[in-house]
LUMLO-961031 format. One record per residue: residue in three letters; x, y, z of N, C-alpha, C in turn. Coordinates in steps of 0.02 Angstrom, whole numbers, padded with zeros to 5 digits, always signed. Example, Ala and Ser with C-alpha at 12.3 -4.5 7.8 and 13.67 -1.06 7.14 Angstrom:
! residues 2
ala+00660-00284+00390+00615-00225+00390+00660-00165+00390/ser+00642-00112+00354+00684-00053+00357+00645+00002+00394/
This chain:
! residues 177
met-02409+01738-02717-02366+01741-02686-02312+01773-02769/leu-02340+01761-02829-02316+01794-02863-02309+01859-02874/gln-02347+01889-02838-02343+01977-02816-02288+01973-02776/leu-02292+01953-02747-02212+01956-02700-02146+01956-02733/val-02157+01909-02776-02102+01899-02815-02078+01962-02863/ser-02154+01993-02877-02124+02051-02953-02138+02087-02882/ile-02146+02104-02821-02132+02174-02779-02066+02182-02772/phe-02041+02100-02759-01939+02112-02720-01913+02080-02800/gly-01970+02070-02840-01872+02083-02921-01894+02123-02935/asp-01906+02176-02913-01925+02246-02962-01847+02252-02947/asn-01808+02303-02978-01739+02333-02969-01738+02392-02947/ser-01772+02412-02990-01790+02532-02983-01801+02510-02920/ser-01848+02495-02867-01908+02504-02796-01891+02453-02753/gly-01917+02448-02693-01898+02411-02631-01826+02391-02603/leu-01819+02300-02609-01787+02269-02591-01735+02266-02675/gly-01783+02273-02708-01712+02255-02763-01665+02311-02781/ala-01681+02404-02764-01636+02437-02776-01578+02432-02712/leu-01591+02405-02674-01529+02361-02622-01502+02320-02628/gly-01500+02282-02686-01485+02219-02720-01488+02139-02689/val-01566+02131-02657-01594+02082-02653-01629+02070-02700/ser-01625+01975-02705-01680+01965-02758-01731+01943-02733/gly-01797+01947-02759-01865+01923-02736-01862+01860-02723/ser-01849+01818-02766-01850+01746-02760-01796+01717-02736/ala-01748+01758-02733-01677+01720-02692-01704+01727-02625/phe-01710+01771-02599-01719+01800-02544-01796+01756-02503/ile-01845+01734-02557-01906+01693-02527-01856+01630-02529/ile-01822+01587-02581-01799+01541-02562-01747+01542-02512/gln-01703+01577-02489-01679+01573-02421-01735+01589-02347/leu-01795+01604-02374-01841+01614-02316-01846+01524-02315/ile-01874+01521-02340-01911+01437-02350-01845+01390-02324/thr-01794+01355-02347-01740+01345-02341-01723+01340-02260/phe-01709+01404-02225-01709+01443-02142-01786+01406-02114/val-01816+01404-02142-01867+01370-02100-01848+01306-02096/leu-01846+01262-02171-01846+01206-02161-01784+01193-02101/ala-01719+01227-02117-01648+01201-02073-01669+01236-01992/tyr-01720+01264-01969-01764+01260-01922-01776+01223-01896/leu-01851+01194-01948-01895+01159-01909-01853+01087-01898/val-01790+01033-01955-01723+00995-01964-01719+01004-01867/leu-01685+01052-01881-01635+01076-01820-01691+01088-01760/arg-01729+01086-01773-01788+01078-01701-01798+01015-01683/lys-01806+00961-01713-01846+00923-01711-01812+00902-01679/trp-01717+00865-01723-01673+00806-01726-01609+00849-01669/ala-01608+00903-01691-01530+00912-01653-01552+00962-01593/phe-01596+01009-01580-01609+01052-01517-01628+01020-01454/gly-01653+00986-01468-01665+00943-01408-01623+00878-01367/pro-01573+00856-01415-01523+00840-01374-01488+00890-01347/ile-01479+00938-01398-01414+00976-01365-01459+00998-01313/leu-01513+01041-01318-01546+01061-01247-01557+00992-01180/lys-01558+00942-01195-01526+00926-01146-01475+00892-01128/ile-01434+00897-01161-01376+00900-01148-01325+00936-01089/leu-01350+01015-01123-01347+01055-01088-01381+01047-01006/arg-01465+01024-01009-01500+01028-00954-01447+00985-00925/glu-01411+00961-00949-01390+00909-00899-01316+00915-00879/arg-01274+00979-00897-01224+00983-00891-01223+01030-00812/arg-01311+01081-00812-01319+01108-00788-01331+01081-00727/glu-01360+01021-00725-01394+00957-00649-01325+00974-00618/thr-01249+00950-00681-01223+00925-00635-01165+00963-00609/ile-01186+01023-00640-01126+01070-00616-01174+01120-00573/asp-01219+01111-00571-01258+01112-00475-01253+01093-00430/lys-01260+01025-00457-01249+00967-00420-01172+01004-00387/gly-01123+00991-00400-01064+00977-00389-01054+01059-00326/val-01092+01098-00348-01085+01156-00337-01125+01156-00280/gln-01197+01110-00265-01201+01103-00190-01166+01034-00146/leu-01132+01011-00170-01067+00947-00137-01005+00998-00114/gly-01007+01043-00164-00935+01095-00137-00982+01134-00065/glu-01016+01170-00077-01065+01170-00017-01062+01148+00046/gln-01096+01042+00033-01072+01015+00109-01036+01020+00125/met-00968+01014+00070-00930+00985+00105-00852+01057+00124/gln-00895+01102+00111-00863+01167+00160-00868+01165+00225/lys-00962+01143+00227-01007+01157+00292-00980+01089+00333/lys-00968+01034+00288-00936+00992+00328-00871+01011+00369/gln-00822+01039+00318-00739+01059+00329-00753+01102+00393/ala-00812+01150+00400-00811+01201+00460-00831+01159+00511/glu-00869+01115+00514-00904+01070+00549-00859+01031+00602/leu-00825+00983+00554-00748+00971+00557-00683+00980+00600/glu-00676+01045+00576-00636+01104+00618-00655+01135+00678/glu-00731+01137+00678-00743+01159+00742-00747+01113+00800/gln-00784+01014+00786-00750+00977+00831-00678+00963+00843/ile-00627+00964+00771-00572+00956+00811-00525+01003+00861/asn-00574+01065+00845-00551+01127+00894-00571+01116+00955/lys-00630+01086+00963-00674+01078+01048-00623+01004+01067/thr-00635+00972+01045-00603+00908+01039-00531+00940+01071/leu-00495+00954+01009-00432+00982+01042-00425+01044+01148/his-00466+01074+01134-00477+01104+01201-00498+01058+01265/glu-00539+00998+01263-00563+00971+01310-00490+00950+01327/ala-00423+00924+01261-00381+00869+01270-00350+00904+01299/arg-00351+00967+01283-00276+01046+01327-00322+01032+01411/val-00381+01075+01398-00420+01022+01461-00405+00994+01501/gln-00400+00920+01483-00368+00860+01532-00327+00854+01527/ala-00283+00872+01485-00203+00876+01504-00167+00922+01581/asp-00207+00982+01573-00203+01026+01631-00222+00993+01664/gly-00286+00961+01678-00299+00915+01740-00243+00875+01787/ile-00215+00823+01733-00195+00763+01710-00126+00799+01747/val-00097+00868+01730-00038+00914+01735-00042+00922+01803/ala-00111+00958+01846-00128+01007+01897-00120+00932+01952/gly-00159+00877+01930-00161+00818+01989-00101+00801+01971/ala-00056+00775+01921+00026+00753+01942+00056+00802+02007/glu+00029+00872+02011+00099+00925+02046+00065+00901+02108/asp-00009+00901+02121-00051+00882+02172-00010+00822+02199/thr-00027+00776+02205+00020+00702+02192+00100+00716+02236/ala+00137+00764+02194+00212+00761+02178+00204+00806+02224/arg+00159+00836+02264+00161+00888+02325+00170+00855+02397/gln+00114+00814+02363+00080+00779+02432+00111+00721+02472/val+00174+00687+02396+00219+00614+02411+00290+00676+02430/val+00294+00725+02429+00361+00752+02444+00348+00754+02517/his+00258+00794+02499+00257+00818+02590+00260+00753+02673/asp+00248+00728+02605+00259+00626+02669+00312+00636+02682/ala+00367+00632+02609+00426+00607+02640+00441+00648+02669/glu+00458+00726+02693+00479+00751+02762+00430+00716+02798/asp+00346+00719+02798+00345+00705+02875+00357+00645+02916/thr+00367+00615+02863+00417+00538+02865+00483+00541+02877/ala+00535+00581+02838+00590+00584+02888+00591+00624+02923/arg+00536+00710+02934+00585+00692+03016+00535+00663+03082/thr+00507+00609+03054+00472+00557+03085+00534+00526+03133/lys+00564+00508+03062+00600+00449+03084+00699+00480+03102/ala+00700+00540+03086+00754+00587+03142+00718+00607+03208/asp+00669+00607+03216+00629+00622+03307+00657+00566+03343/asn+00641+00491+03311+00669+00444+03338+00722+00411+03334/ile+00753+00423+03273+00842+00401+03273+00838+00466+03349/ile+00851+00543+03380+00868+00574+03434+00840+00557+03479/lys+00765+00535+03472+00739+00508+03555+00791+00445+03564/glu+00778+00419+03546+00843+00325+03534+00906+00333+03542/gly+00941+00384+03525+01019+00429+03561+00997+00446+03632/gln+00955+00504+03612+00936+00524+03713+00937+00466+03746/glu+00893+00407+03751+00883+00362+03791+00946+00321+03810/arg+00968+00319+03732+01034+00299+03720+01097+00313+03803/gly+01095+00369+03769+01152+00419+03823+01119+00404+03886/glu+01059+00404+03925+01026+00406+03963+01057+00350+03997/gln+01041+00301+03969+01064+00211+03982+01153+00212+04009/glu+01188+00261+03948+01239+00238+03951+01262+00317+04017/val+01228+00356+04027+01244+00373+04100+01206+00368+04159/ala+01173+00335+04154+01156+00287+04217+01192+00229+04230/his+01206+00204+04185+01250+00115+04171+01341+00161+04221/ala+01354+00219+04163+01425+00261+04190+01410+00277+04263/arg+01353+00302+04284+01331+00315+04367+01337+00265+04408/lys+01345+00199+04392+01308+00127+04433+01412+00082+04441/ala+01440+00117+04371+01497+00090+04383+01544+00138+04417/leu+01519+00214+04417+01573+00236+04487+01542+00243+04530/glu+01484+00197+04553+01450+00209+04623+01493+00164+04656/lys+01482+00107+04615+01523+00038+04622+01636+00043+04615/glu+01636+00096+04569+01706+00117+04602+01729+00163+04666/leu+01674+00196+04660+01668+00248+04724+01662+00189+04766/val+01610+00152+04804+01616+00110+04872+01666+00060+04868/gly+01704+00043+04800+01772+00013+04815+01823+00046+04836/leu+01825+00110+04800+01911+00166+04861+01857+00172+04922/val+01807+00189+04926+01784+00207+04999+01802+00150+05018/ser+01758+00103+05023+01788+00036+05079+01898+00029+05052/glu+01920+00051+05051+01987+00067+05048+02019+00095+05067/val+01981+00180+05074+02040+00211+05118+02004+00212+05184/thr+01903+00189+05181+01906+00144+05257+01966+00100+05295/glu+01966+00056+05252+02004+00012+05273+02091+00030+05283/ala+02093+00080+05245+02188+00113+05268+02157+00193+05327/met+02113+00197+05326+02097+00247+05422+02111+00204+05465/ile+02032+00159+05449+02038+00112+05546+02055+00046+05539/gly+02118+00034+05504+02163-00001+05518+02116-00079+05507/glu+02045-00084+05474+02018-00150+05488+01991-00171+05419/lys+01973-00218+05415+01935-00249+05354+01891-00230+05343/val+01843-00213+05335+01775-00153+05333+01725-00238+05274/asp+01668-00254+05300+01634-00315+05250+01573-00245+05218/ala+01527-00255+05156+01514-00234+05133+01428-00190+05200/lys+01429-00239+05234+01373-00215+05290+01407-00155+05324/lys+01450-00166+05345+01485-00120+05384+01517-00054+05340/asp+01520-00060+05282+01544-00009+05236+01476+00030+05213/ala+01423-00011+05205+01359+00064+05167+01349+00065+05228/ala+01358+00045+05269+01349+00089+05343+01368+00156+05345/leu+01428+00133+05342+01500+00205+05350+01495+00261+05323/ile+01440+00217+05251+01470+00267+05163+01369+00304+05175/asp+01328+00247+05213+01269+00312+05212+01248+00325+05283/lys+01321+00337+05361+01348+00402+05394+01347+00467+05347/ala+01425+00413+05339+01439+00486+05284+01430+00551+05251/leu+01359+00511+05228+01309+00566+05171+01274+00573+05192/lys+01243+00567+05261+01194+00602+05310+01215+00650+05348/thr+01310+00641+05356+01312+00690+05386+01356+00755+05374/arg+01351+00773+05288+01377+00795+05228+01325+00833+05213/ser+01260+00814+05201+01187+00818+05201+01166+00850+05240/ala+01174+00877+05308+01133+00896+05358+01172+00950+05362/ala+01260+00950+05331+01306+00996+05345+01288+01040+05280/
């Protein structure tokens, strides 16, 4: 070792010419190696352990972020699917309501038409009954007038049997002519 010191210690050649002292270099080298061994044993292990834990934490965070992005995409897809199904159901309900409304309107129109037909039919029946009633009243009045005219013409009181026979005779004569 002394030879090394003498080689490095010579100021005129080698490292001495650069201004490096050989003994100081050896002491610094030994100090560096000791410091490295001490740091390796007590400092590098815990520091590397902390760095590994941080890396694992970061990796877990990245994985969790990726999982959350996947879940978010799945949820958005599910929400869109549910919204689509809701829209389809709503459209179906609206279409069903429109069909029901059309059917109700159609049924109401049919009912109104039927009622109007019944009212018209009842009005016609009443009109026919009133016409028949008016004819009977007119016939009675006509029979009464014919009786009075006959009475006035023949000068005698005509009873209902004679009156009916005279009216029938007059109607037959008129029909034959």
